VOBA-1610 file (N, C-alpha, C; in pm, whole numbers, padded with zeros to 5 digits, always signed):
BEGIN
Met-00359+00065+01598Met-00504+00151+01517Met-00486+00105+01347Asn-00593+00055+01286Asn-00619+00053+01179Asn-00568+00162+01093Ala-00507+00155+00972Ala-00532+00233+00863Ala-00635+00297+00818Pro-00699+00408+00833Pro-00750+00446+00734Pro-00862+00416+00620Leu-00964+00410+00608Leu-01007+00330+00460Leu-01026+00441+00371Ala-00961+00424+00227Ala-01041+00479+00096Ala-01082+00400+00046Val-01190+00379-00003Val-01279+00343-00083Val-01276+00435-00243Val-01207+00335-00319Val-01200+00383-00487Val-01308+00288-00553Thr-01406+00361-00599Thr-01480+00318-00710Thr-01446+00355-00848Gly-01468+00201-00951Gly-01373+00272-01054Gly-01244+00218-01022Gly-01196+00150-00896Gly-01043+00163-00922Gly-00977+00045-00971Ala-01050-00033-01061Ala-00982-00121-01146Ala-00966-00041-01292Gly-00984+00066-01311Gly-00970+00106-01433Gly-00831+00220-01478Phe-00809+00293-01579Phe-00670+00337-01585Phe-00634+00438-01450Leu-00715+00524-01459Leu-00668+00627-01389Leu-00686+00565-01203Gly-00773+00467-01197Gly-00784+00414-01054Gly-00708+00326-01004Gly-00618+00233-01104Gly-00513+00181-01096Gly-00416+00233-01054His-00376+00368-01062His-00242+00496-01019His-00273+00521-00874Leu-00393+00539-00875Leu-00488+00634-00792Leu-00440+00529-00653Cys-00457+00428-00664Cys-00487+00302-00584Cys-00318+00300-00500Arg-00275+00278-00568Arg-00083+00248-00545Arg-00055+00384-00436Arg-00113+00482-00529Arg-00025+00614-00420Arg-00079+00608-00293Leu-00221+00558-00261Leu-00299+00559-00153Leu-00263+00442-00057Leu-00199+00301-00121Leu-00168+00255-00048Leu-00004+00294+00031Glu+00062+00386-00063Glu+00174+00398-00056Glu+00163+00512+00035Gly+00060+00576+00059Gly+00058+00698+00184Gly-00036+00650+00308Gly-00045+00515+00340Gly-00069+00457+00448Gly-00213+00410+00481Phe-00253+00461+00342Phe-00395+00400+00363Phe-00473+00286+00329Arg-00560+00188+00405Arg-00625+00072+00302Arg-00717+00118+00201Val-00736+00045+00126Val-00783+00039-00021Val-00874-00074-00027Leu-01012+00002-00064Leu-01124-00122-00110Leu-01198-00042-00248Val-01134-00114-00364Val-01185-00095-00462Val-01343-00140-00490Leu-01428-00058-00561Leu-01559-00139-00597Leu-01552-00101-00757Asp-01557-00211-00835Asp-01578-00206-00957Asp-01660-00325-01059Asp-01753-00262-01148Asp-01771-00379-01222Asp-01771-00446-01306Phe-01623-00389-01373Phe-01532-00420-01503Phe-01607-00419-01612Ser-01714-00330-01609Ser-01778-00266-01743Ser-01631-00223-01850Thr-01568-00151-01767Thr-01451-00109-01867Thr-01316-00125-01787Gly-01334-00163-01655Gly-01188-00174-01606Gly-01126-00316-01587Asp-01022-00313-01516Asp-01014-00495-01561Asp-00880-00515-01449Pro-00909-00624-01336Pro-00843-00658-01252Pro-00701-00650-01261Ala-00666-00644-01391Ala-00547-00700-01390Ala-00436-00567-01425Ser-00554-00443-01396Ser-00486-00308-01366Ser-00429-00286-01234Val-00506-00374-01158Val-00426-00341-00987Val-00405-00476-00946Ala-00340-00562-01032Ala-00313-00734-00995Ala-00166-00709-00914Ala-00103-00625-00982Ala+00029-00644-00870Ala+00011-00563-00701Leu-00102-00487-00661Leu-00144-00461-00560Leu-00221-00559-00489Ala-00280-00653-00569Ala-00333-00824-00503Ala-00287-00821-00354Glu-00161-00841-00358Glu-00093-00915-00224Glu-00052-00823-00106His-00093-00698-00135His-00118-00632-00013His-00216-00631+00069Pro-00139-00646+00189Pro-00277-00682+00308Pro-00368-00556+00294Gly-00326-00425+00261Gly-00400-00313+00273Gly-00512-00329+00166Phe-00501-00411+00087Phe-00593-00379-00080Phe-00691-00506-00103Ala-00827-00470-00111Ala-00925-00540-00178Ala-00976-00506-00264Leu-01024-00611-00325Leu-01132-00571-00454Leu-01226-00644-00475Arg-01357-00557-00490Arg-01499-00638-00492Arg-01573-00577-00635Arg-01596-00717-00688Arg-01653-00679-00831Arg-01829-00630-00814His-01830-00473-00815His-01979-00396-00796His-02013-00342-00865Asp-02128-00299-00888Asp-02210-00214-00974Asp-02240-00082-00840Ile-02207-00011-00883Ile-02226+00105-00761Ile-02351+00165-00741Thr-02434+00169-00886Thr-02622+00187-00878Thr-02666+00112-00829Gln-02594-00026-00742Gln-02650-00095-00632Gln-02609-00095-00492Pro-02701-00111-00357Pro-02650-00105-00245Pro-02515-00138-00258Trp-02422-00041-00184Trp-02276-00085-00161Trp-02307-00195-00047Pro-02135-00233-00019Pro-02133-00328+00102Pro-02141-00272+00229Ala-02172-00351+00325Ala-02147-00300+00428Ala-02009-00250+00506Glu-01920-00283+00468Glu-01778-00253+00451Glu-01688-00108+00464Val-01841-00070+00357Val-01802+00084+00337Val-01813+00165+00429Gly-01886+00097+00530Gly-01929+00211+00595Gly-01796+00212+00751Glu-01674+00189+00700Glu-01581+00237+00782Glu-01490+00339+00663Ala-01542+00385+00586Ala-01451+00464+00481Ala-01437+00625+00547Ala-01333+00666+00542Ala-01258+00781+00609Ala-01266+00902+00472Arg-01252+00805+00343Arg-01254+00900+00200Arg-01296+00780+00106Ile-01413+00821-00005Ile-01424+00800-00123Ile-01428+00913-00248Phe-01329+00811-00321Phe-01296+00876-00399Phe-01336+00831-00523Asn-01485+00889-00600Asn-01580+00854-00701Asn-01518+00850-00872Leu-01480+00721-00901Leu-01374+00780-00998Leu-01453+00684-01106Ala-01579+00594-01096Ala-01649+00496-01162Ala-01722+00586-01274Cys-01712+00558-01421Cys-01803+00602-01518Cys-01717+00571-01636Pro-01734+00540-01760Pro-01664+00516-01848Pro-01633+00686-01882Ala-01491+00639-01915Ala-01425+00749-01963Ala-01415+00815-02127Ser-01372+00731-02215Ser-01414+00735-02371Ser-01512+00748-02412Pro-01523+00827-02525Pro-01683+00825-02636Pro-01718+00699-02632Ala-01620+00582-02691Ala-01669+00481-02752Ala-01693+00386-02665Ala-01677+00378-02510Ala-01739+00316-02384Ala-01829+00373-02381Tyr-01870+00522-02314Tyr-02001+00536-02330Tyr-02090+00524-02380Gln-02084+00547-02498Gln-02211+00584-02613Gln-02220+00456-02656Arg-02178+00321-02561Arg-02213+00191-02614Arg-02352+00138-02506Ser-02297+00246-02368Ser-02400+00199-02268Ser-02457+00325-02215Pro-02509+00427-02317Pro-02571+00553-02265Pro-02655+00540-02100Val-02753+00454-02102Val-02839+00466-02008Val-02718+00411-01859Gln-02669+00303-01833Gln-02561+00279-01724Gln-02500+00359-01713Thr-02412+00456-01818Thr-02327+00565-01782Thr-02402+00695-01712Thr-02504+00678-01800Thr-02579+00808-01669Thr-02626+00774-01568Leu-02661+00679-01528Leu-02694+00587-01399Leu-02596+00620-01325Thr-02457+00557-01358Thr-02312+00550-01297Thr-02321+00703-01227Ser-02338+00802-01321Ser-02306+00971-01285Ser-02402+01008-01211Thr-02507+00939-01175Thr-02629+00987-01061Thr-02644+00938-00991Leu-02709+00783-01030Leu-02748+00695-00877Leu-02607+00661-00835Gly-02526+00616-00916Gly-02362+00592-00824Gly-02367+00686-00711Thr-02349+00846-00777Thr-02271+00935-00665Thr-02359+00951-00582Trp-02487+00955-00602Trp-02628+00970-00482Trp-02550+00840-00380Arg-02552+00693-00439Arg-02492+00608-00365Arg-02391+00665-00215Ala-02309+00700-00326Ala-02126+00780-00242Ala-02163+00856-00136Leu-02282+00954-00196Leu-02300+01063-00096Leu-02378+01016+00028Glu-02469+00912+00007Glu-02513+00853+00157Glu-02460+00793+00224Val-02327+00688+00180Val-02244+00618+00229Val-02159+00754+00315Ala-02143+00859+00250Ala-02060+00946+00373Ala-02115+01019+00432Leu-02245+01001+00446Leu-02333+01101+00497Leu-02338+00987+00655Gln-02355+00867+00621Gln-02374+00771+00754Gln-02194+00766+00820Ser-02081+00779+00711Ser-01957+00732+00770Ser-01887+00849+00819Gly-01944+00981+00768Gly-01812+01064+00804Gly-01730+01080+00699Ala-01744+00999+00597Ala-01600+01005+00465Ala-01647+01122+00418Arg-01514+01214+00335Arg-01508+01264+00268Arg-01505+01202+00134Val-01616+01286+00027Val-01584+01238-00081Val-01541+01344-00243Leu-01466+01259-00271Leu-01426+01318-00392Leu-01487+01300-00534Gln-01527+01341-00595Gln-01599+01339-00711Gln-01539+01388-00847Ala-01500+01257-00896Ala-01420+01290-01060Ala-01470+01332-01176Ser-01511+01428-01180Ser-01573+01487-01256Ser-01524+01566-01399Thr-01517+01624-01486Thr-01454+01624-01627Thr-01447+01734-01688Ser-01370+01765-01765Ser-01375+01909-01918Ser-01525+01878-01964Glu-01548+01798-01972Glu-01653+01742-02096Glu-01795+01833-01980Val-01813+01869-01879Val-01876+01964-01812Val-01871+02072-01900Tyr-01764+02112-01985Tyr-01802+02277-02046Tyr-01829+02221-02217Gly-01865+02096-02252Gly-01913+02098-02375Gly-01800+02125-02469Asp-01855+02158-02582Asp-01819+02219-02707Asp-01757+02394-02636Pro-01723+02438-02563Pro-01686+02560-02525Pro-01714+02686-02558Glu-01711+02797-02521Glu-01765+02928-02647Glu-01639+03006-02551Val-01572+02942-02420Val-01531+03059-02321Val-01375+02988-02334His-01279+03034-02363His-01092+02972-02374His-01010+03085-02312Pro-00917+02989-02267Pro-00946+02901-02170Pro-01070+02860-02113Gln-01086+02765-02005Gln-01211+02686-01937Gln-01140+02747-01812His-01283+02815-01737His-01221+02848-01613His-01327+02772-01532Glu-01345+02757-01398Glu-01403+02688-01330Glu-01533+02764-01322Ser-01548+02873-01361Ser-01683+02947-01325Ser-01759+02937-01452Tyr-01712+02914-01592Tyr-01776+02863-01748Tyr-01895+02768-01694Arg-01975+02842-01743Arg-02107+02722-01702Arg-02147+02584-01862Gly-02055+02643-01912Gly-02043+02516-02097Gly-02166+02593-02148His-02101+02450-02224His-02204+02435-02370His-02227+02288-02411Val-02317+02230-02359Val-02351+02116-02357Val-02501+02049-02434Asn-02494+01990-02523Asn-02589+01958-02615Asn-02698+01825-02486Pro-02770+01854-02412Pro-02858+01745-02340Pro-02895+01656-02401Ile-02933+01653-02556Ile-02961+01527-02623Ile-02888+01432-02724Gly-02740+01516-02744Gly-02628+01459-02792Gly-02565+01311-02760Pro-02509+01259-02846Pro-02447+01145-02852Pro-02345+01139-02711Arg-02328+01219-02683Arg-02220+01239-02570Arg-02314+01279-02427Ala-02434+01304-02434Ala-02463+01353-02337Ala-02493+01310-02215Cys-02470+01163-02202Cys-02483+01066-02136Cys-02389+01068-02041Tyr-02291+01142-02099Tyr-02157+01126-02019Tyr-02149+01273-01933Asp-02153+01374-02035Asp-02157+01517-01987Asp-02238+01538-01913Glu-02370+01505-01922Glu-02445+01574-01850Glu-02460+01460-01726Gly-02442+01362-01712Gly-02436+01280-01585Gly-02300+01315-01496Lys-02156+01340-01583Lys-02109+01417-01417Lys-02153+01537-01393Arg-02252+01613-01509Arg-02317+01763-01435Arg-02417+01766-01330Val-02491+01635-01356Val-02558+01604-01226Val-02505+01559-01147Ala-02388+01486-01156Ala-02294+01424-00971Ala-02220+01583-00931Glu-02201+01652-01015Glu-02179+01772-00952Glu-02303+01844-00836Thr-02362+01829-00942Thr-02498+01906-00830Thr-02527+01855-00724Leu-02545+01681-00747Leu-02566+01599-00628Leu-02458+01641-00514Cys-02348+01651-00539Cys-02225+01659-00412Cys-02243+01810-00338Met-02262+01914-00416Met-02278+02035-00394Met-02404+02068-00270Ala-02498+01983-00316Ala-02679+01962-00268Ala-02638+01897-00164Tyr-02521+01768-00116Tyr-02537+01673+00010Tyr-02435+01799+00086His-02346+01878+00030His-02270+01939+00104His-02350+02046+00174Leu-02413+02190+00123Leu-02476+02226+00171Leu-02613+02240+00229Glu-02682+02152+00209Glu-02797+02109+00228Glu-02752+01989+00380Arg-02690+01881+00390Arg-02666+01752+00485Arg-02520+01749+00514Gly-02429+01889+00495Gly-02317+01871+00541Gly-02174+01757+00493Val-02206+01703+00408Val-02133+01595+00361Val-01977+01665+00292Glu-01884+01637+00299Glu-01803+01700+00299Glu-01719+01653+00135Val-01697+01756+00053Val-01695+01684-00061Val-01598+01778-00155Arg-01560+01703-00248Arg-01433+01798-00310Arg-01428+01717-00503Ile-01475+01823-00565Ile-01512+01811-00692Ile-01382+01858-00780Ala-01335+01767-00876Ala-01253+01758-00968Ala-01256+01791-01111Arg-01217+01835-01193Arg-01302+01843-01316Arg-01131+01805-01412Leu-01159+01663-01513Leu-01017+01643-01513Leu-00991+01652-01688Phe-00886+01687-01738Phe-00877+01679-01840Phe-00784+01612-01917Asn-00834+01474-02011Asn-00722+01400-02064Asn-00654+01351-02014Ser-00635+01264-01951Ser-00543+01214-01847Ser-00513+01061-01941Tyr-00341+01080-01947Tyr-00293+00949-02044Tyr-00162+00909-01944Gly-00124+00818-01994Gly+00002+00721-01943Gly+00012+00588-01959Pro+00113+00530-01877Pro+00123+00411-01852Pro-00010+00321-01827Gly-00068+00220-01858Gly-00183+00171-01752Gly-00307+00167-01837Leu-00296+00275-01992Leu-00428+00252-02066Leu-00411+00128-02166Arg-00490+00107-02182Arg-00528-00015-02296Arg-00553+00015-02450Pro-00483-00091-02534Pro-00542-00117-02639Pro-00684-00091-02661Gly-00742-00023-02740Gly-00899-00026-02805Gly-00948+00094-02731Asp-00955+00141-02636Asp-01037+00193-02513Asp-01039+00300-02559Gly-01036+00338-02693Gly-01041+00486-02758Gly-01059+00620-02725Arg-00968+00595-02641Arg-00863+00760-02611Arg-00746+00766-02701Val-00739+00955-02736Val-00691+00950-02843Val-00524+00941-02863Val-00470+00949-02720Val-00308+00897-02724Val-00301+00771-02734Ser-00409+00656-02650Ser-00387+00539-02676Ser-00399+00472-02822Asn-00528+00532-02875Asn-00530+00536-03002Asn-00400+00523-03099Phe-00380+00663-03089Phe-00238+00707-03221Phe-00132+00594-03161Ile-00085+00613-03054Ile+00014+00508-03003Ile-00003+00364-03030Val-00123+00300-03012Val-00120+00147-03102Val-00114+00160-03237Gln-00181+00284-03307Gln-00174+00267-03437Gln-00033+00271-03480Ala+00048+00371-03422Ala+00149+00368-03511Ala+00305+00270-03459Leu+00249+00193-03381Leu+00324+00090-03332Leu+00318-00049-03426Arg+00163-00045-03473Arg+00124-00182-03539Arg+00168-00131-03676Gly+00163+00039-03722Gly+00173+00021-03875Gly+00054+00086-03938Glu-00098+00121-03854Glu-00203+00103-03927Glu-00215+00263-03929Pro-00233+00318-04022Pro-00294+00475-04038Pro-00361+00480-03897Leu-00296+00656-03851Leu-00378+00707-03752Leu-00526+00791-03802Thr-00585+00762-03697Thr-00743+00796-03740Thr-00784+00951-03680Val-00767+01012-03793Val-00769+01165-03723Val-00915+01249-03744Tyr-00991+01254-03701Tyr-01126+01323-03663Tyr-01159+01429-03777Gly-01205+01488-03843Gly-01217+01623-03877Gly-01046+01699-03965Glu-01019+01763-03970Glu-00892+01823-04021Glu-00795+01805-03895Gly-00829+01777-03771Gly-00742+01765-03672Gly-00685+01910-03621Arg-00760+01975-03605Arg-00726+02118-03565Arg-00772+02121-03418Gln-00876+02048-03403Gln-00913+02058-03278Gln-00822+02057-03159Thr-00834+02109-03050Thr-00701+02105-02954Thr-00719+02045-02809Arg-00672+01970-02757Arg-00693+01935-02602Arg-00589+01979-02560Ser-00614+01917-02440Ser-00488+01949-02304Ser-00449+01815-02238Phe-00335+01750-02245Phe-00330+01610-02204Phe-00212+01658-02094Cys-00247+01567-01988Cys-00208+01550-01867Cys-00173+01409-01825His-00036+01389-01776His+00021+01265-01750His-00070+01204-01588Val-00075+01106-01638Val-00148+01047-01510Val-00083+01030-01387Asp+00029+01055-01377Asp+00093+01088-01226Asp+00114+01246-01201Asp+00061+01368-01296Asp+00053+01462-01244Asp-00131+01453-01193Thr-00199+01385-01257Thr-00373+01382-01289Thr-00372+01293-01110Val-00311+01206-01091Val-00312+01140-00948Val-00265+01265-00821Asp-00148+01298-00857Asp-00110+01414-00759Asp-00221+01505-00715Gly-00257+01559-00837Gly-00371+01644-00828Gly-00493+01654-00723Leu-00541+01502-00760Leu-00663+01425-00692Leu-00627+01436-00536Leu-00489+01387-00505Leu-00465+01358-00342Leu-00469+01530-00328Arg-00421+01609-00336Arg-00395+01748-00275Arg-00499+01798-00287Leu-00591+01761-00358Leu-00757+01820-00393Leu-00832+01763-00227Met-00853+01622-00256Met-00880+01563-00147Met-00861+01634+00008Asp-00757+01676+00021Asp-00675+01706+00140Asp-00681+01865+00182Ala-00738+01944+00044Ala-00746+02096+00042Ala-00872+02136+00154Ser-00882+02261+00139Ser-00987+02301+00210Ser-01107+02386+00137Ile-01069+02353-00010Ile-01161+02392-00128Ile-01219+02296-00171Glu-01385+02322-00166Glu-01496+02171-00216Glu-01434+02180-00393Gly-01459+02313-00446Gly-01389+02305-00610Gly-01553+02372-00665Pro-01605+02331-00772Pro-01501+02254-00880Pro-01335+02275-00913Val-01265+02198-00936Val-01111+02295-00929Val-01085+02178-01073Asn-00990+02261-01215Asn-01016+02228-01331Asn-00847+02159-01277Leu-00793+02014-01329Leu-00710+01938-01310Leu-00647+01901-01450Gly-00571+01964-01523Gly-00532+01944-01635Gly-00368+01999-01695Asn-00335+02018-01824Asn-00246+02061-01815Asn-00261+02176-01918Pro-00237+02288-01893Pro-00294+02456-01953Pro-00199+02413-02081Gln-00071+02337-02135Gln-00068+02337-02253Gln-00129+02267-02355Glu-00158+02340-02510Glu-00277+02322-02562Glu-00205+02294-02670Tyr-00244+02146-02745Tyr-00189+02101-02867Tyr-00334+02040-02952Ser-00275+02073-03097Ser-00400+02002-03211Ser-00373+01901-03220Val-00530+01797-03240Val-00495+01662-03254Val-00351+01644-03387Leu-00371+01702-03465Leu-00233+01697-03593Leu-00095+01727-03509Asp-00096+01750-03431Asp+00010+01774-03359Asp+00072+01671-03285Leu-00070+01600-03183Leu-00029+01491-03102Leu+00007+01386-03219Ala-00067+01336-03331Ala-00068+01286-03428Ala+00094+01287-03476Glu+00171+01391-03491Glu+00289+01406-03554Glu+00376+01381-03414Arg+00370+01390-03319Arg+00489+01391-03227Arg+00476+01200-03201Val+00360+01131-03205Val+00352+01007-03156Val+00430+00949-03300Leu+00431+00992-03415Leu+00486+00920-03524Leu+00655+00929-03488Arg+00699+01076-03448Arg+00834+01099-03444Arg+00892+00990-03330Leu+00821+00990-03204Leu+00873+00920-03117Leu+00868+00790-03117Thr+00761+00675-03191Thr+00764+00548-03236Thr+00865+00552-03387Gly+00899+00684-03437Gly+00969+00623-03530Gly+00839+00512-03686Ser+00786+00563-03663Ser+00673+00499-03751Ser+00617+00612-03883Arg+00600+00477-03999Arg+00609+00540-04103Arg+00440+00539-04165Ser+00373+00530-04033Ser+00207+00541-04037Ser+00126+00650-04093Arg+00058+00640-04201Arg-00017+00785-04232Arg-00109+00796-04184Leu-00178+00956-04207Leu-00274+00974-04131Leu-00397+00939-04228Glu-00492+00890-04127Glu-00667+00902-04210Glu-00741+00967-04158His-00843+01045-04256His-00912+01146-04198His-01045+01078-04192Arg-01126+01112-04106Arg-01263+01102-04088Arg-01330+01155-04042Pro-01458+01189-04051Pro-01563+01264-04072Pro-01597+01266-03871Leu-01572+01424-03875Leu-01582+01443-03738Leu-01706+01440-03646Pro-01705+01344-03560Pro-01835+01318-03458Pro-01919+01423-03430Ala-02025+01411-03413Ala-02103+01489-03340Ala-02081+01570-03208Asp-02094+01661-03192Asp-02049+01766-03044Asp-01910+01715-03029Asp-01840+01721-03096Asp-01668+01696-03057Asp-01629+01838-03025Pro-01599+01893-02904Pro-01545+02001-02888Pro-01397+02053-02973Lys-01401+02136-02993Lys-01325+02211-03098Lys-01191+02276-03038Arg-01224+02308-02892Arg-01107+02340-02824Arg-01089+02350-02704Arg-01009+02266-02617Arg-01011+02252-02490Arg-00926+02255-02398Cys-00885+02337-02303Cys-00785+02383-02214Cys-00840+02438-02139Pro-00754+02380-01970Pro-00790+02465-01871Pro-00714+02598-01836Asp-00793+02670-01755Asp-00758+02732-01682Asp-00714+02690-01564Ile-00586+02690-01481Ile-00557+02585-01381Ile-00513+02699-01247Ser-00577+02840-01288Ser-00530+02916-01134Ser-00567+02904-01011Leu-00703+02821-00989Leu-00770+02802-00883Leu-00689+02687-00827Ala-00611+02578-00879Ala-00521+02497-00835Ala-00425+02539-00798Glu-00348+02615-00866Glu-00230+02671-00880Glu-00194+02753-00758Arg-00330+02790-00682Arg-00333+02876-00591Arg-00419+02826-00446His-00461+02734-00452His-00510+02664-00328His-00465+02507-00327Leu-00378+02468-00409Leu-00334+02353-00440Leu-00151+02289-00439Gly-00111+02398-00450Gly+00018+02451-00537Gly+00069+02296-00599Trp-00071+02322-00694Trp-00074+02224-00812Trp-00018+02233-00946Cys+00058+02193-01028Cys+00074+02217-01137Cys+00150+02131-01209Pro+00089+02074-01337Pro+00173+01988-01405Pro+00344+01987-01439Arg+00350+01872-01413Arg+00580+01864-01423Arg+00608+01797-01557Val+00529+01656-01595Val+00558+01596-01691Val+00514+01663-01817Thr+00642+01670-01914Thr+00619+01710-02050Thr+00559+01655-02170Leu+00494+01671-02227Leu+00403+01573-02337Leu+00483+01482-02386Asp+00626+01556-02428Asp+00674+01424-02534Asp+00742+01349-02369Ala+00819+01369-02282Ala+00842+01281-02175Ala+00703+01149-02124Gly+00556+01251-02110Gly+00457+01142-02090Gly+00457+01010-02198Leu+00464+01063-02348Leu+00473+01007-02431Leu+00532+00866-02475Arg+00647+00906-02419Arg+00805+00794-02464Arg+00732+00697-02387Asp+00693+00734-02236Asp+00667+00622-02092Asp+00556+00540-02134Thr+00477+00633-02232Thr+00323+00574-02239Thr+00383+00471-02387Ile+00417+00521-02492Ile+00482+00447-02579Ile+00501+00299-02537Glu+00653+00299-02431Glu+00694+00213-02415Glu+00580+00073-02312His+00523+00158-02274His+00430+00047-02193His+00339-00005-02274Phe+00263+00032-02409Phe+00256-00006-02520Phe+00286-00099-02606Arg+00440-00041-02638Arg+00520-00179-02654Arg+00510-00333-02608Arg+00561-00320-02483Arg+00546-00426-02390Arg+00406-00478-02421Glu+00320-00384-02387Glu+00191-00462-02400Glu+00152-00577-02510Leu+00161-00486-02641Leu+00186-00535-02779Leu+00250-00683-02797Thr+00387-00675-02739Thr+00457-00763-02760Thr+00399-00860-02665Ser+00392-00857-02585Ser+00336-00950-02475Ser+00163-01071-02498Ala+00125-00972-02592Ala+00004-01039-02698Ala+00032-01084-02798Arg+00139-01128-02836Arg+00168-01190-02965Arg+00167-01358-02933
//
């Protein structure tokens, strides 16, 4: 009997590459759909020789290839994840989260697949409740510069629950908080990769505002473990997947400087519009229903991410 098929949209991205490897190790066949707007085939190059792996260049807002009809699982990860990327293409970002999610759900309706929607902590906007529990409805500016991502993901969650309640599609919704780790690329606009690359190059670390805004950083190994547990769990969600340890941006910068040995200075720039002041998940649902909590400490995760970038920057010379 053939192994079950898992479709991973956005599978050539940072998180998708790690997820594809784990799925193959778990006995799935894997089909990646990615338009490479922010993903890179190099992210999954090591998987190309695996007999159960296939990669298709495809915009998920367009009709999906017929082979997805065999899917048992659909992990919908497609969408730019860093502000620099999604603000360059706000229309396509919005369509990817809305029209792309609708196409995933239509495939699932026909194939009987279960869909896991990779949502985001950004649905909470600049939160007025702290820490953020899944019952919090958020504080989002629907016409601001981040809205294409924030509101696109909120609509994607709405579509998932509508298809579940009206049409019986099995769905799972994960709200992800700042995943990082090896596989990030220079220049992708995320704060962890920005700081590490700047530190290794001896450039100033760009800190927006005073750097007192807080974030929760979850190592990619923990994130992928949470996604796999949620896909197999009985709770639809949404479920927060993030590290409940809260760090200021200044604290992150100081840790990167210490761990890299860099003498880079900090360079402060104006805080972008609608930038969240505090971000930290309540993960009690994930602990209770998934038996999940992050295990990789920030220092340990930063060390292996720094080594990844050392190799990347050395090979690029």
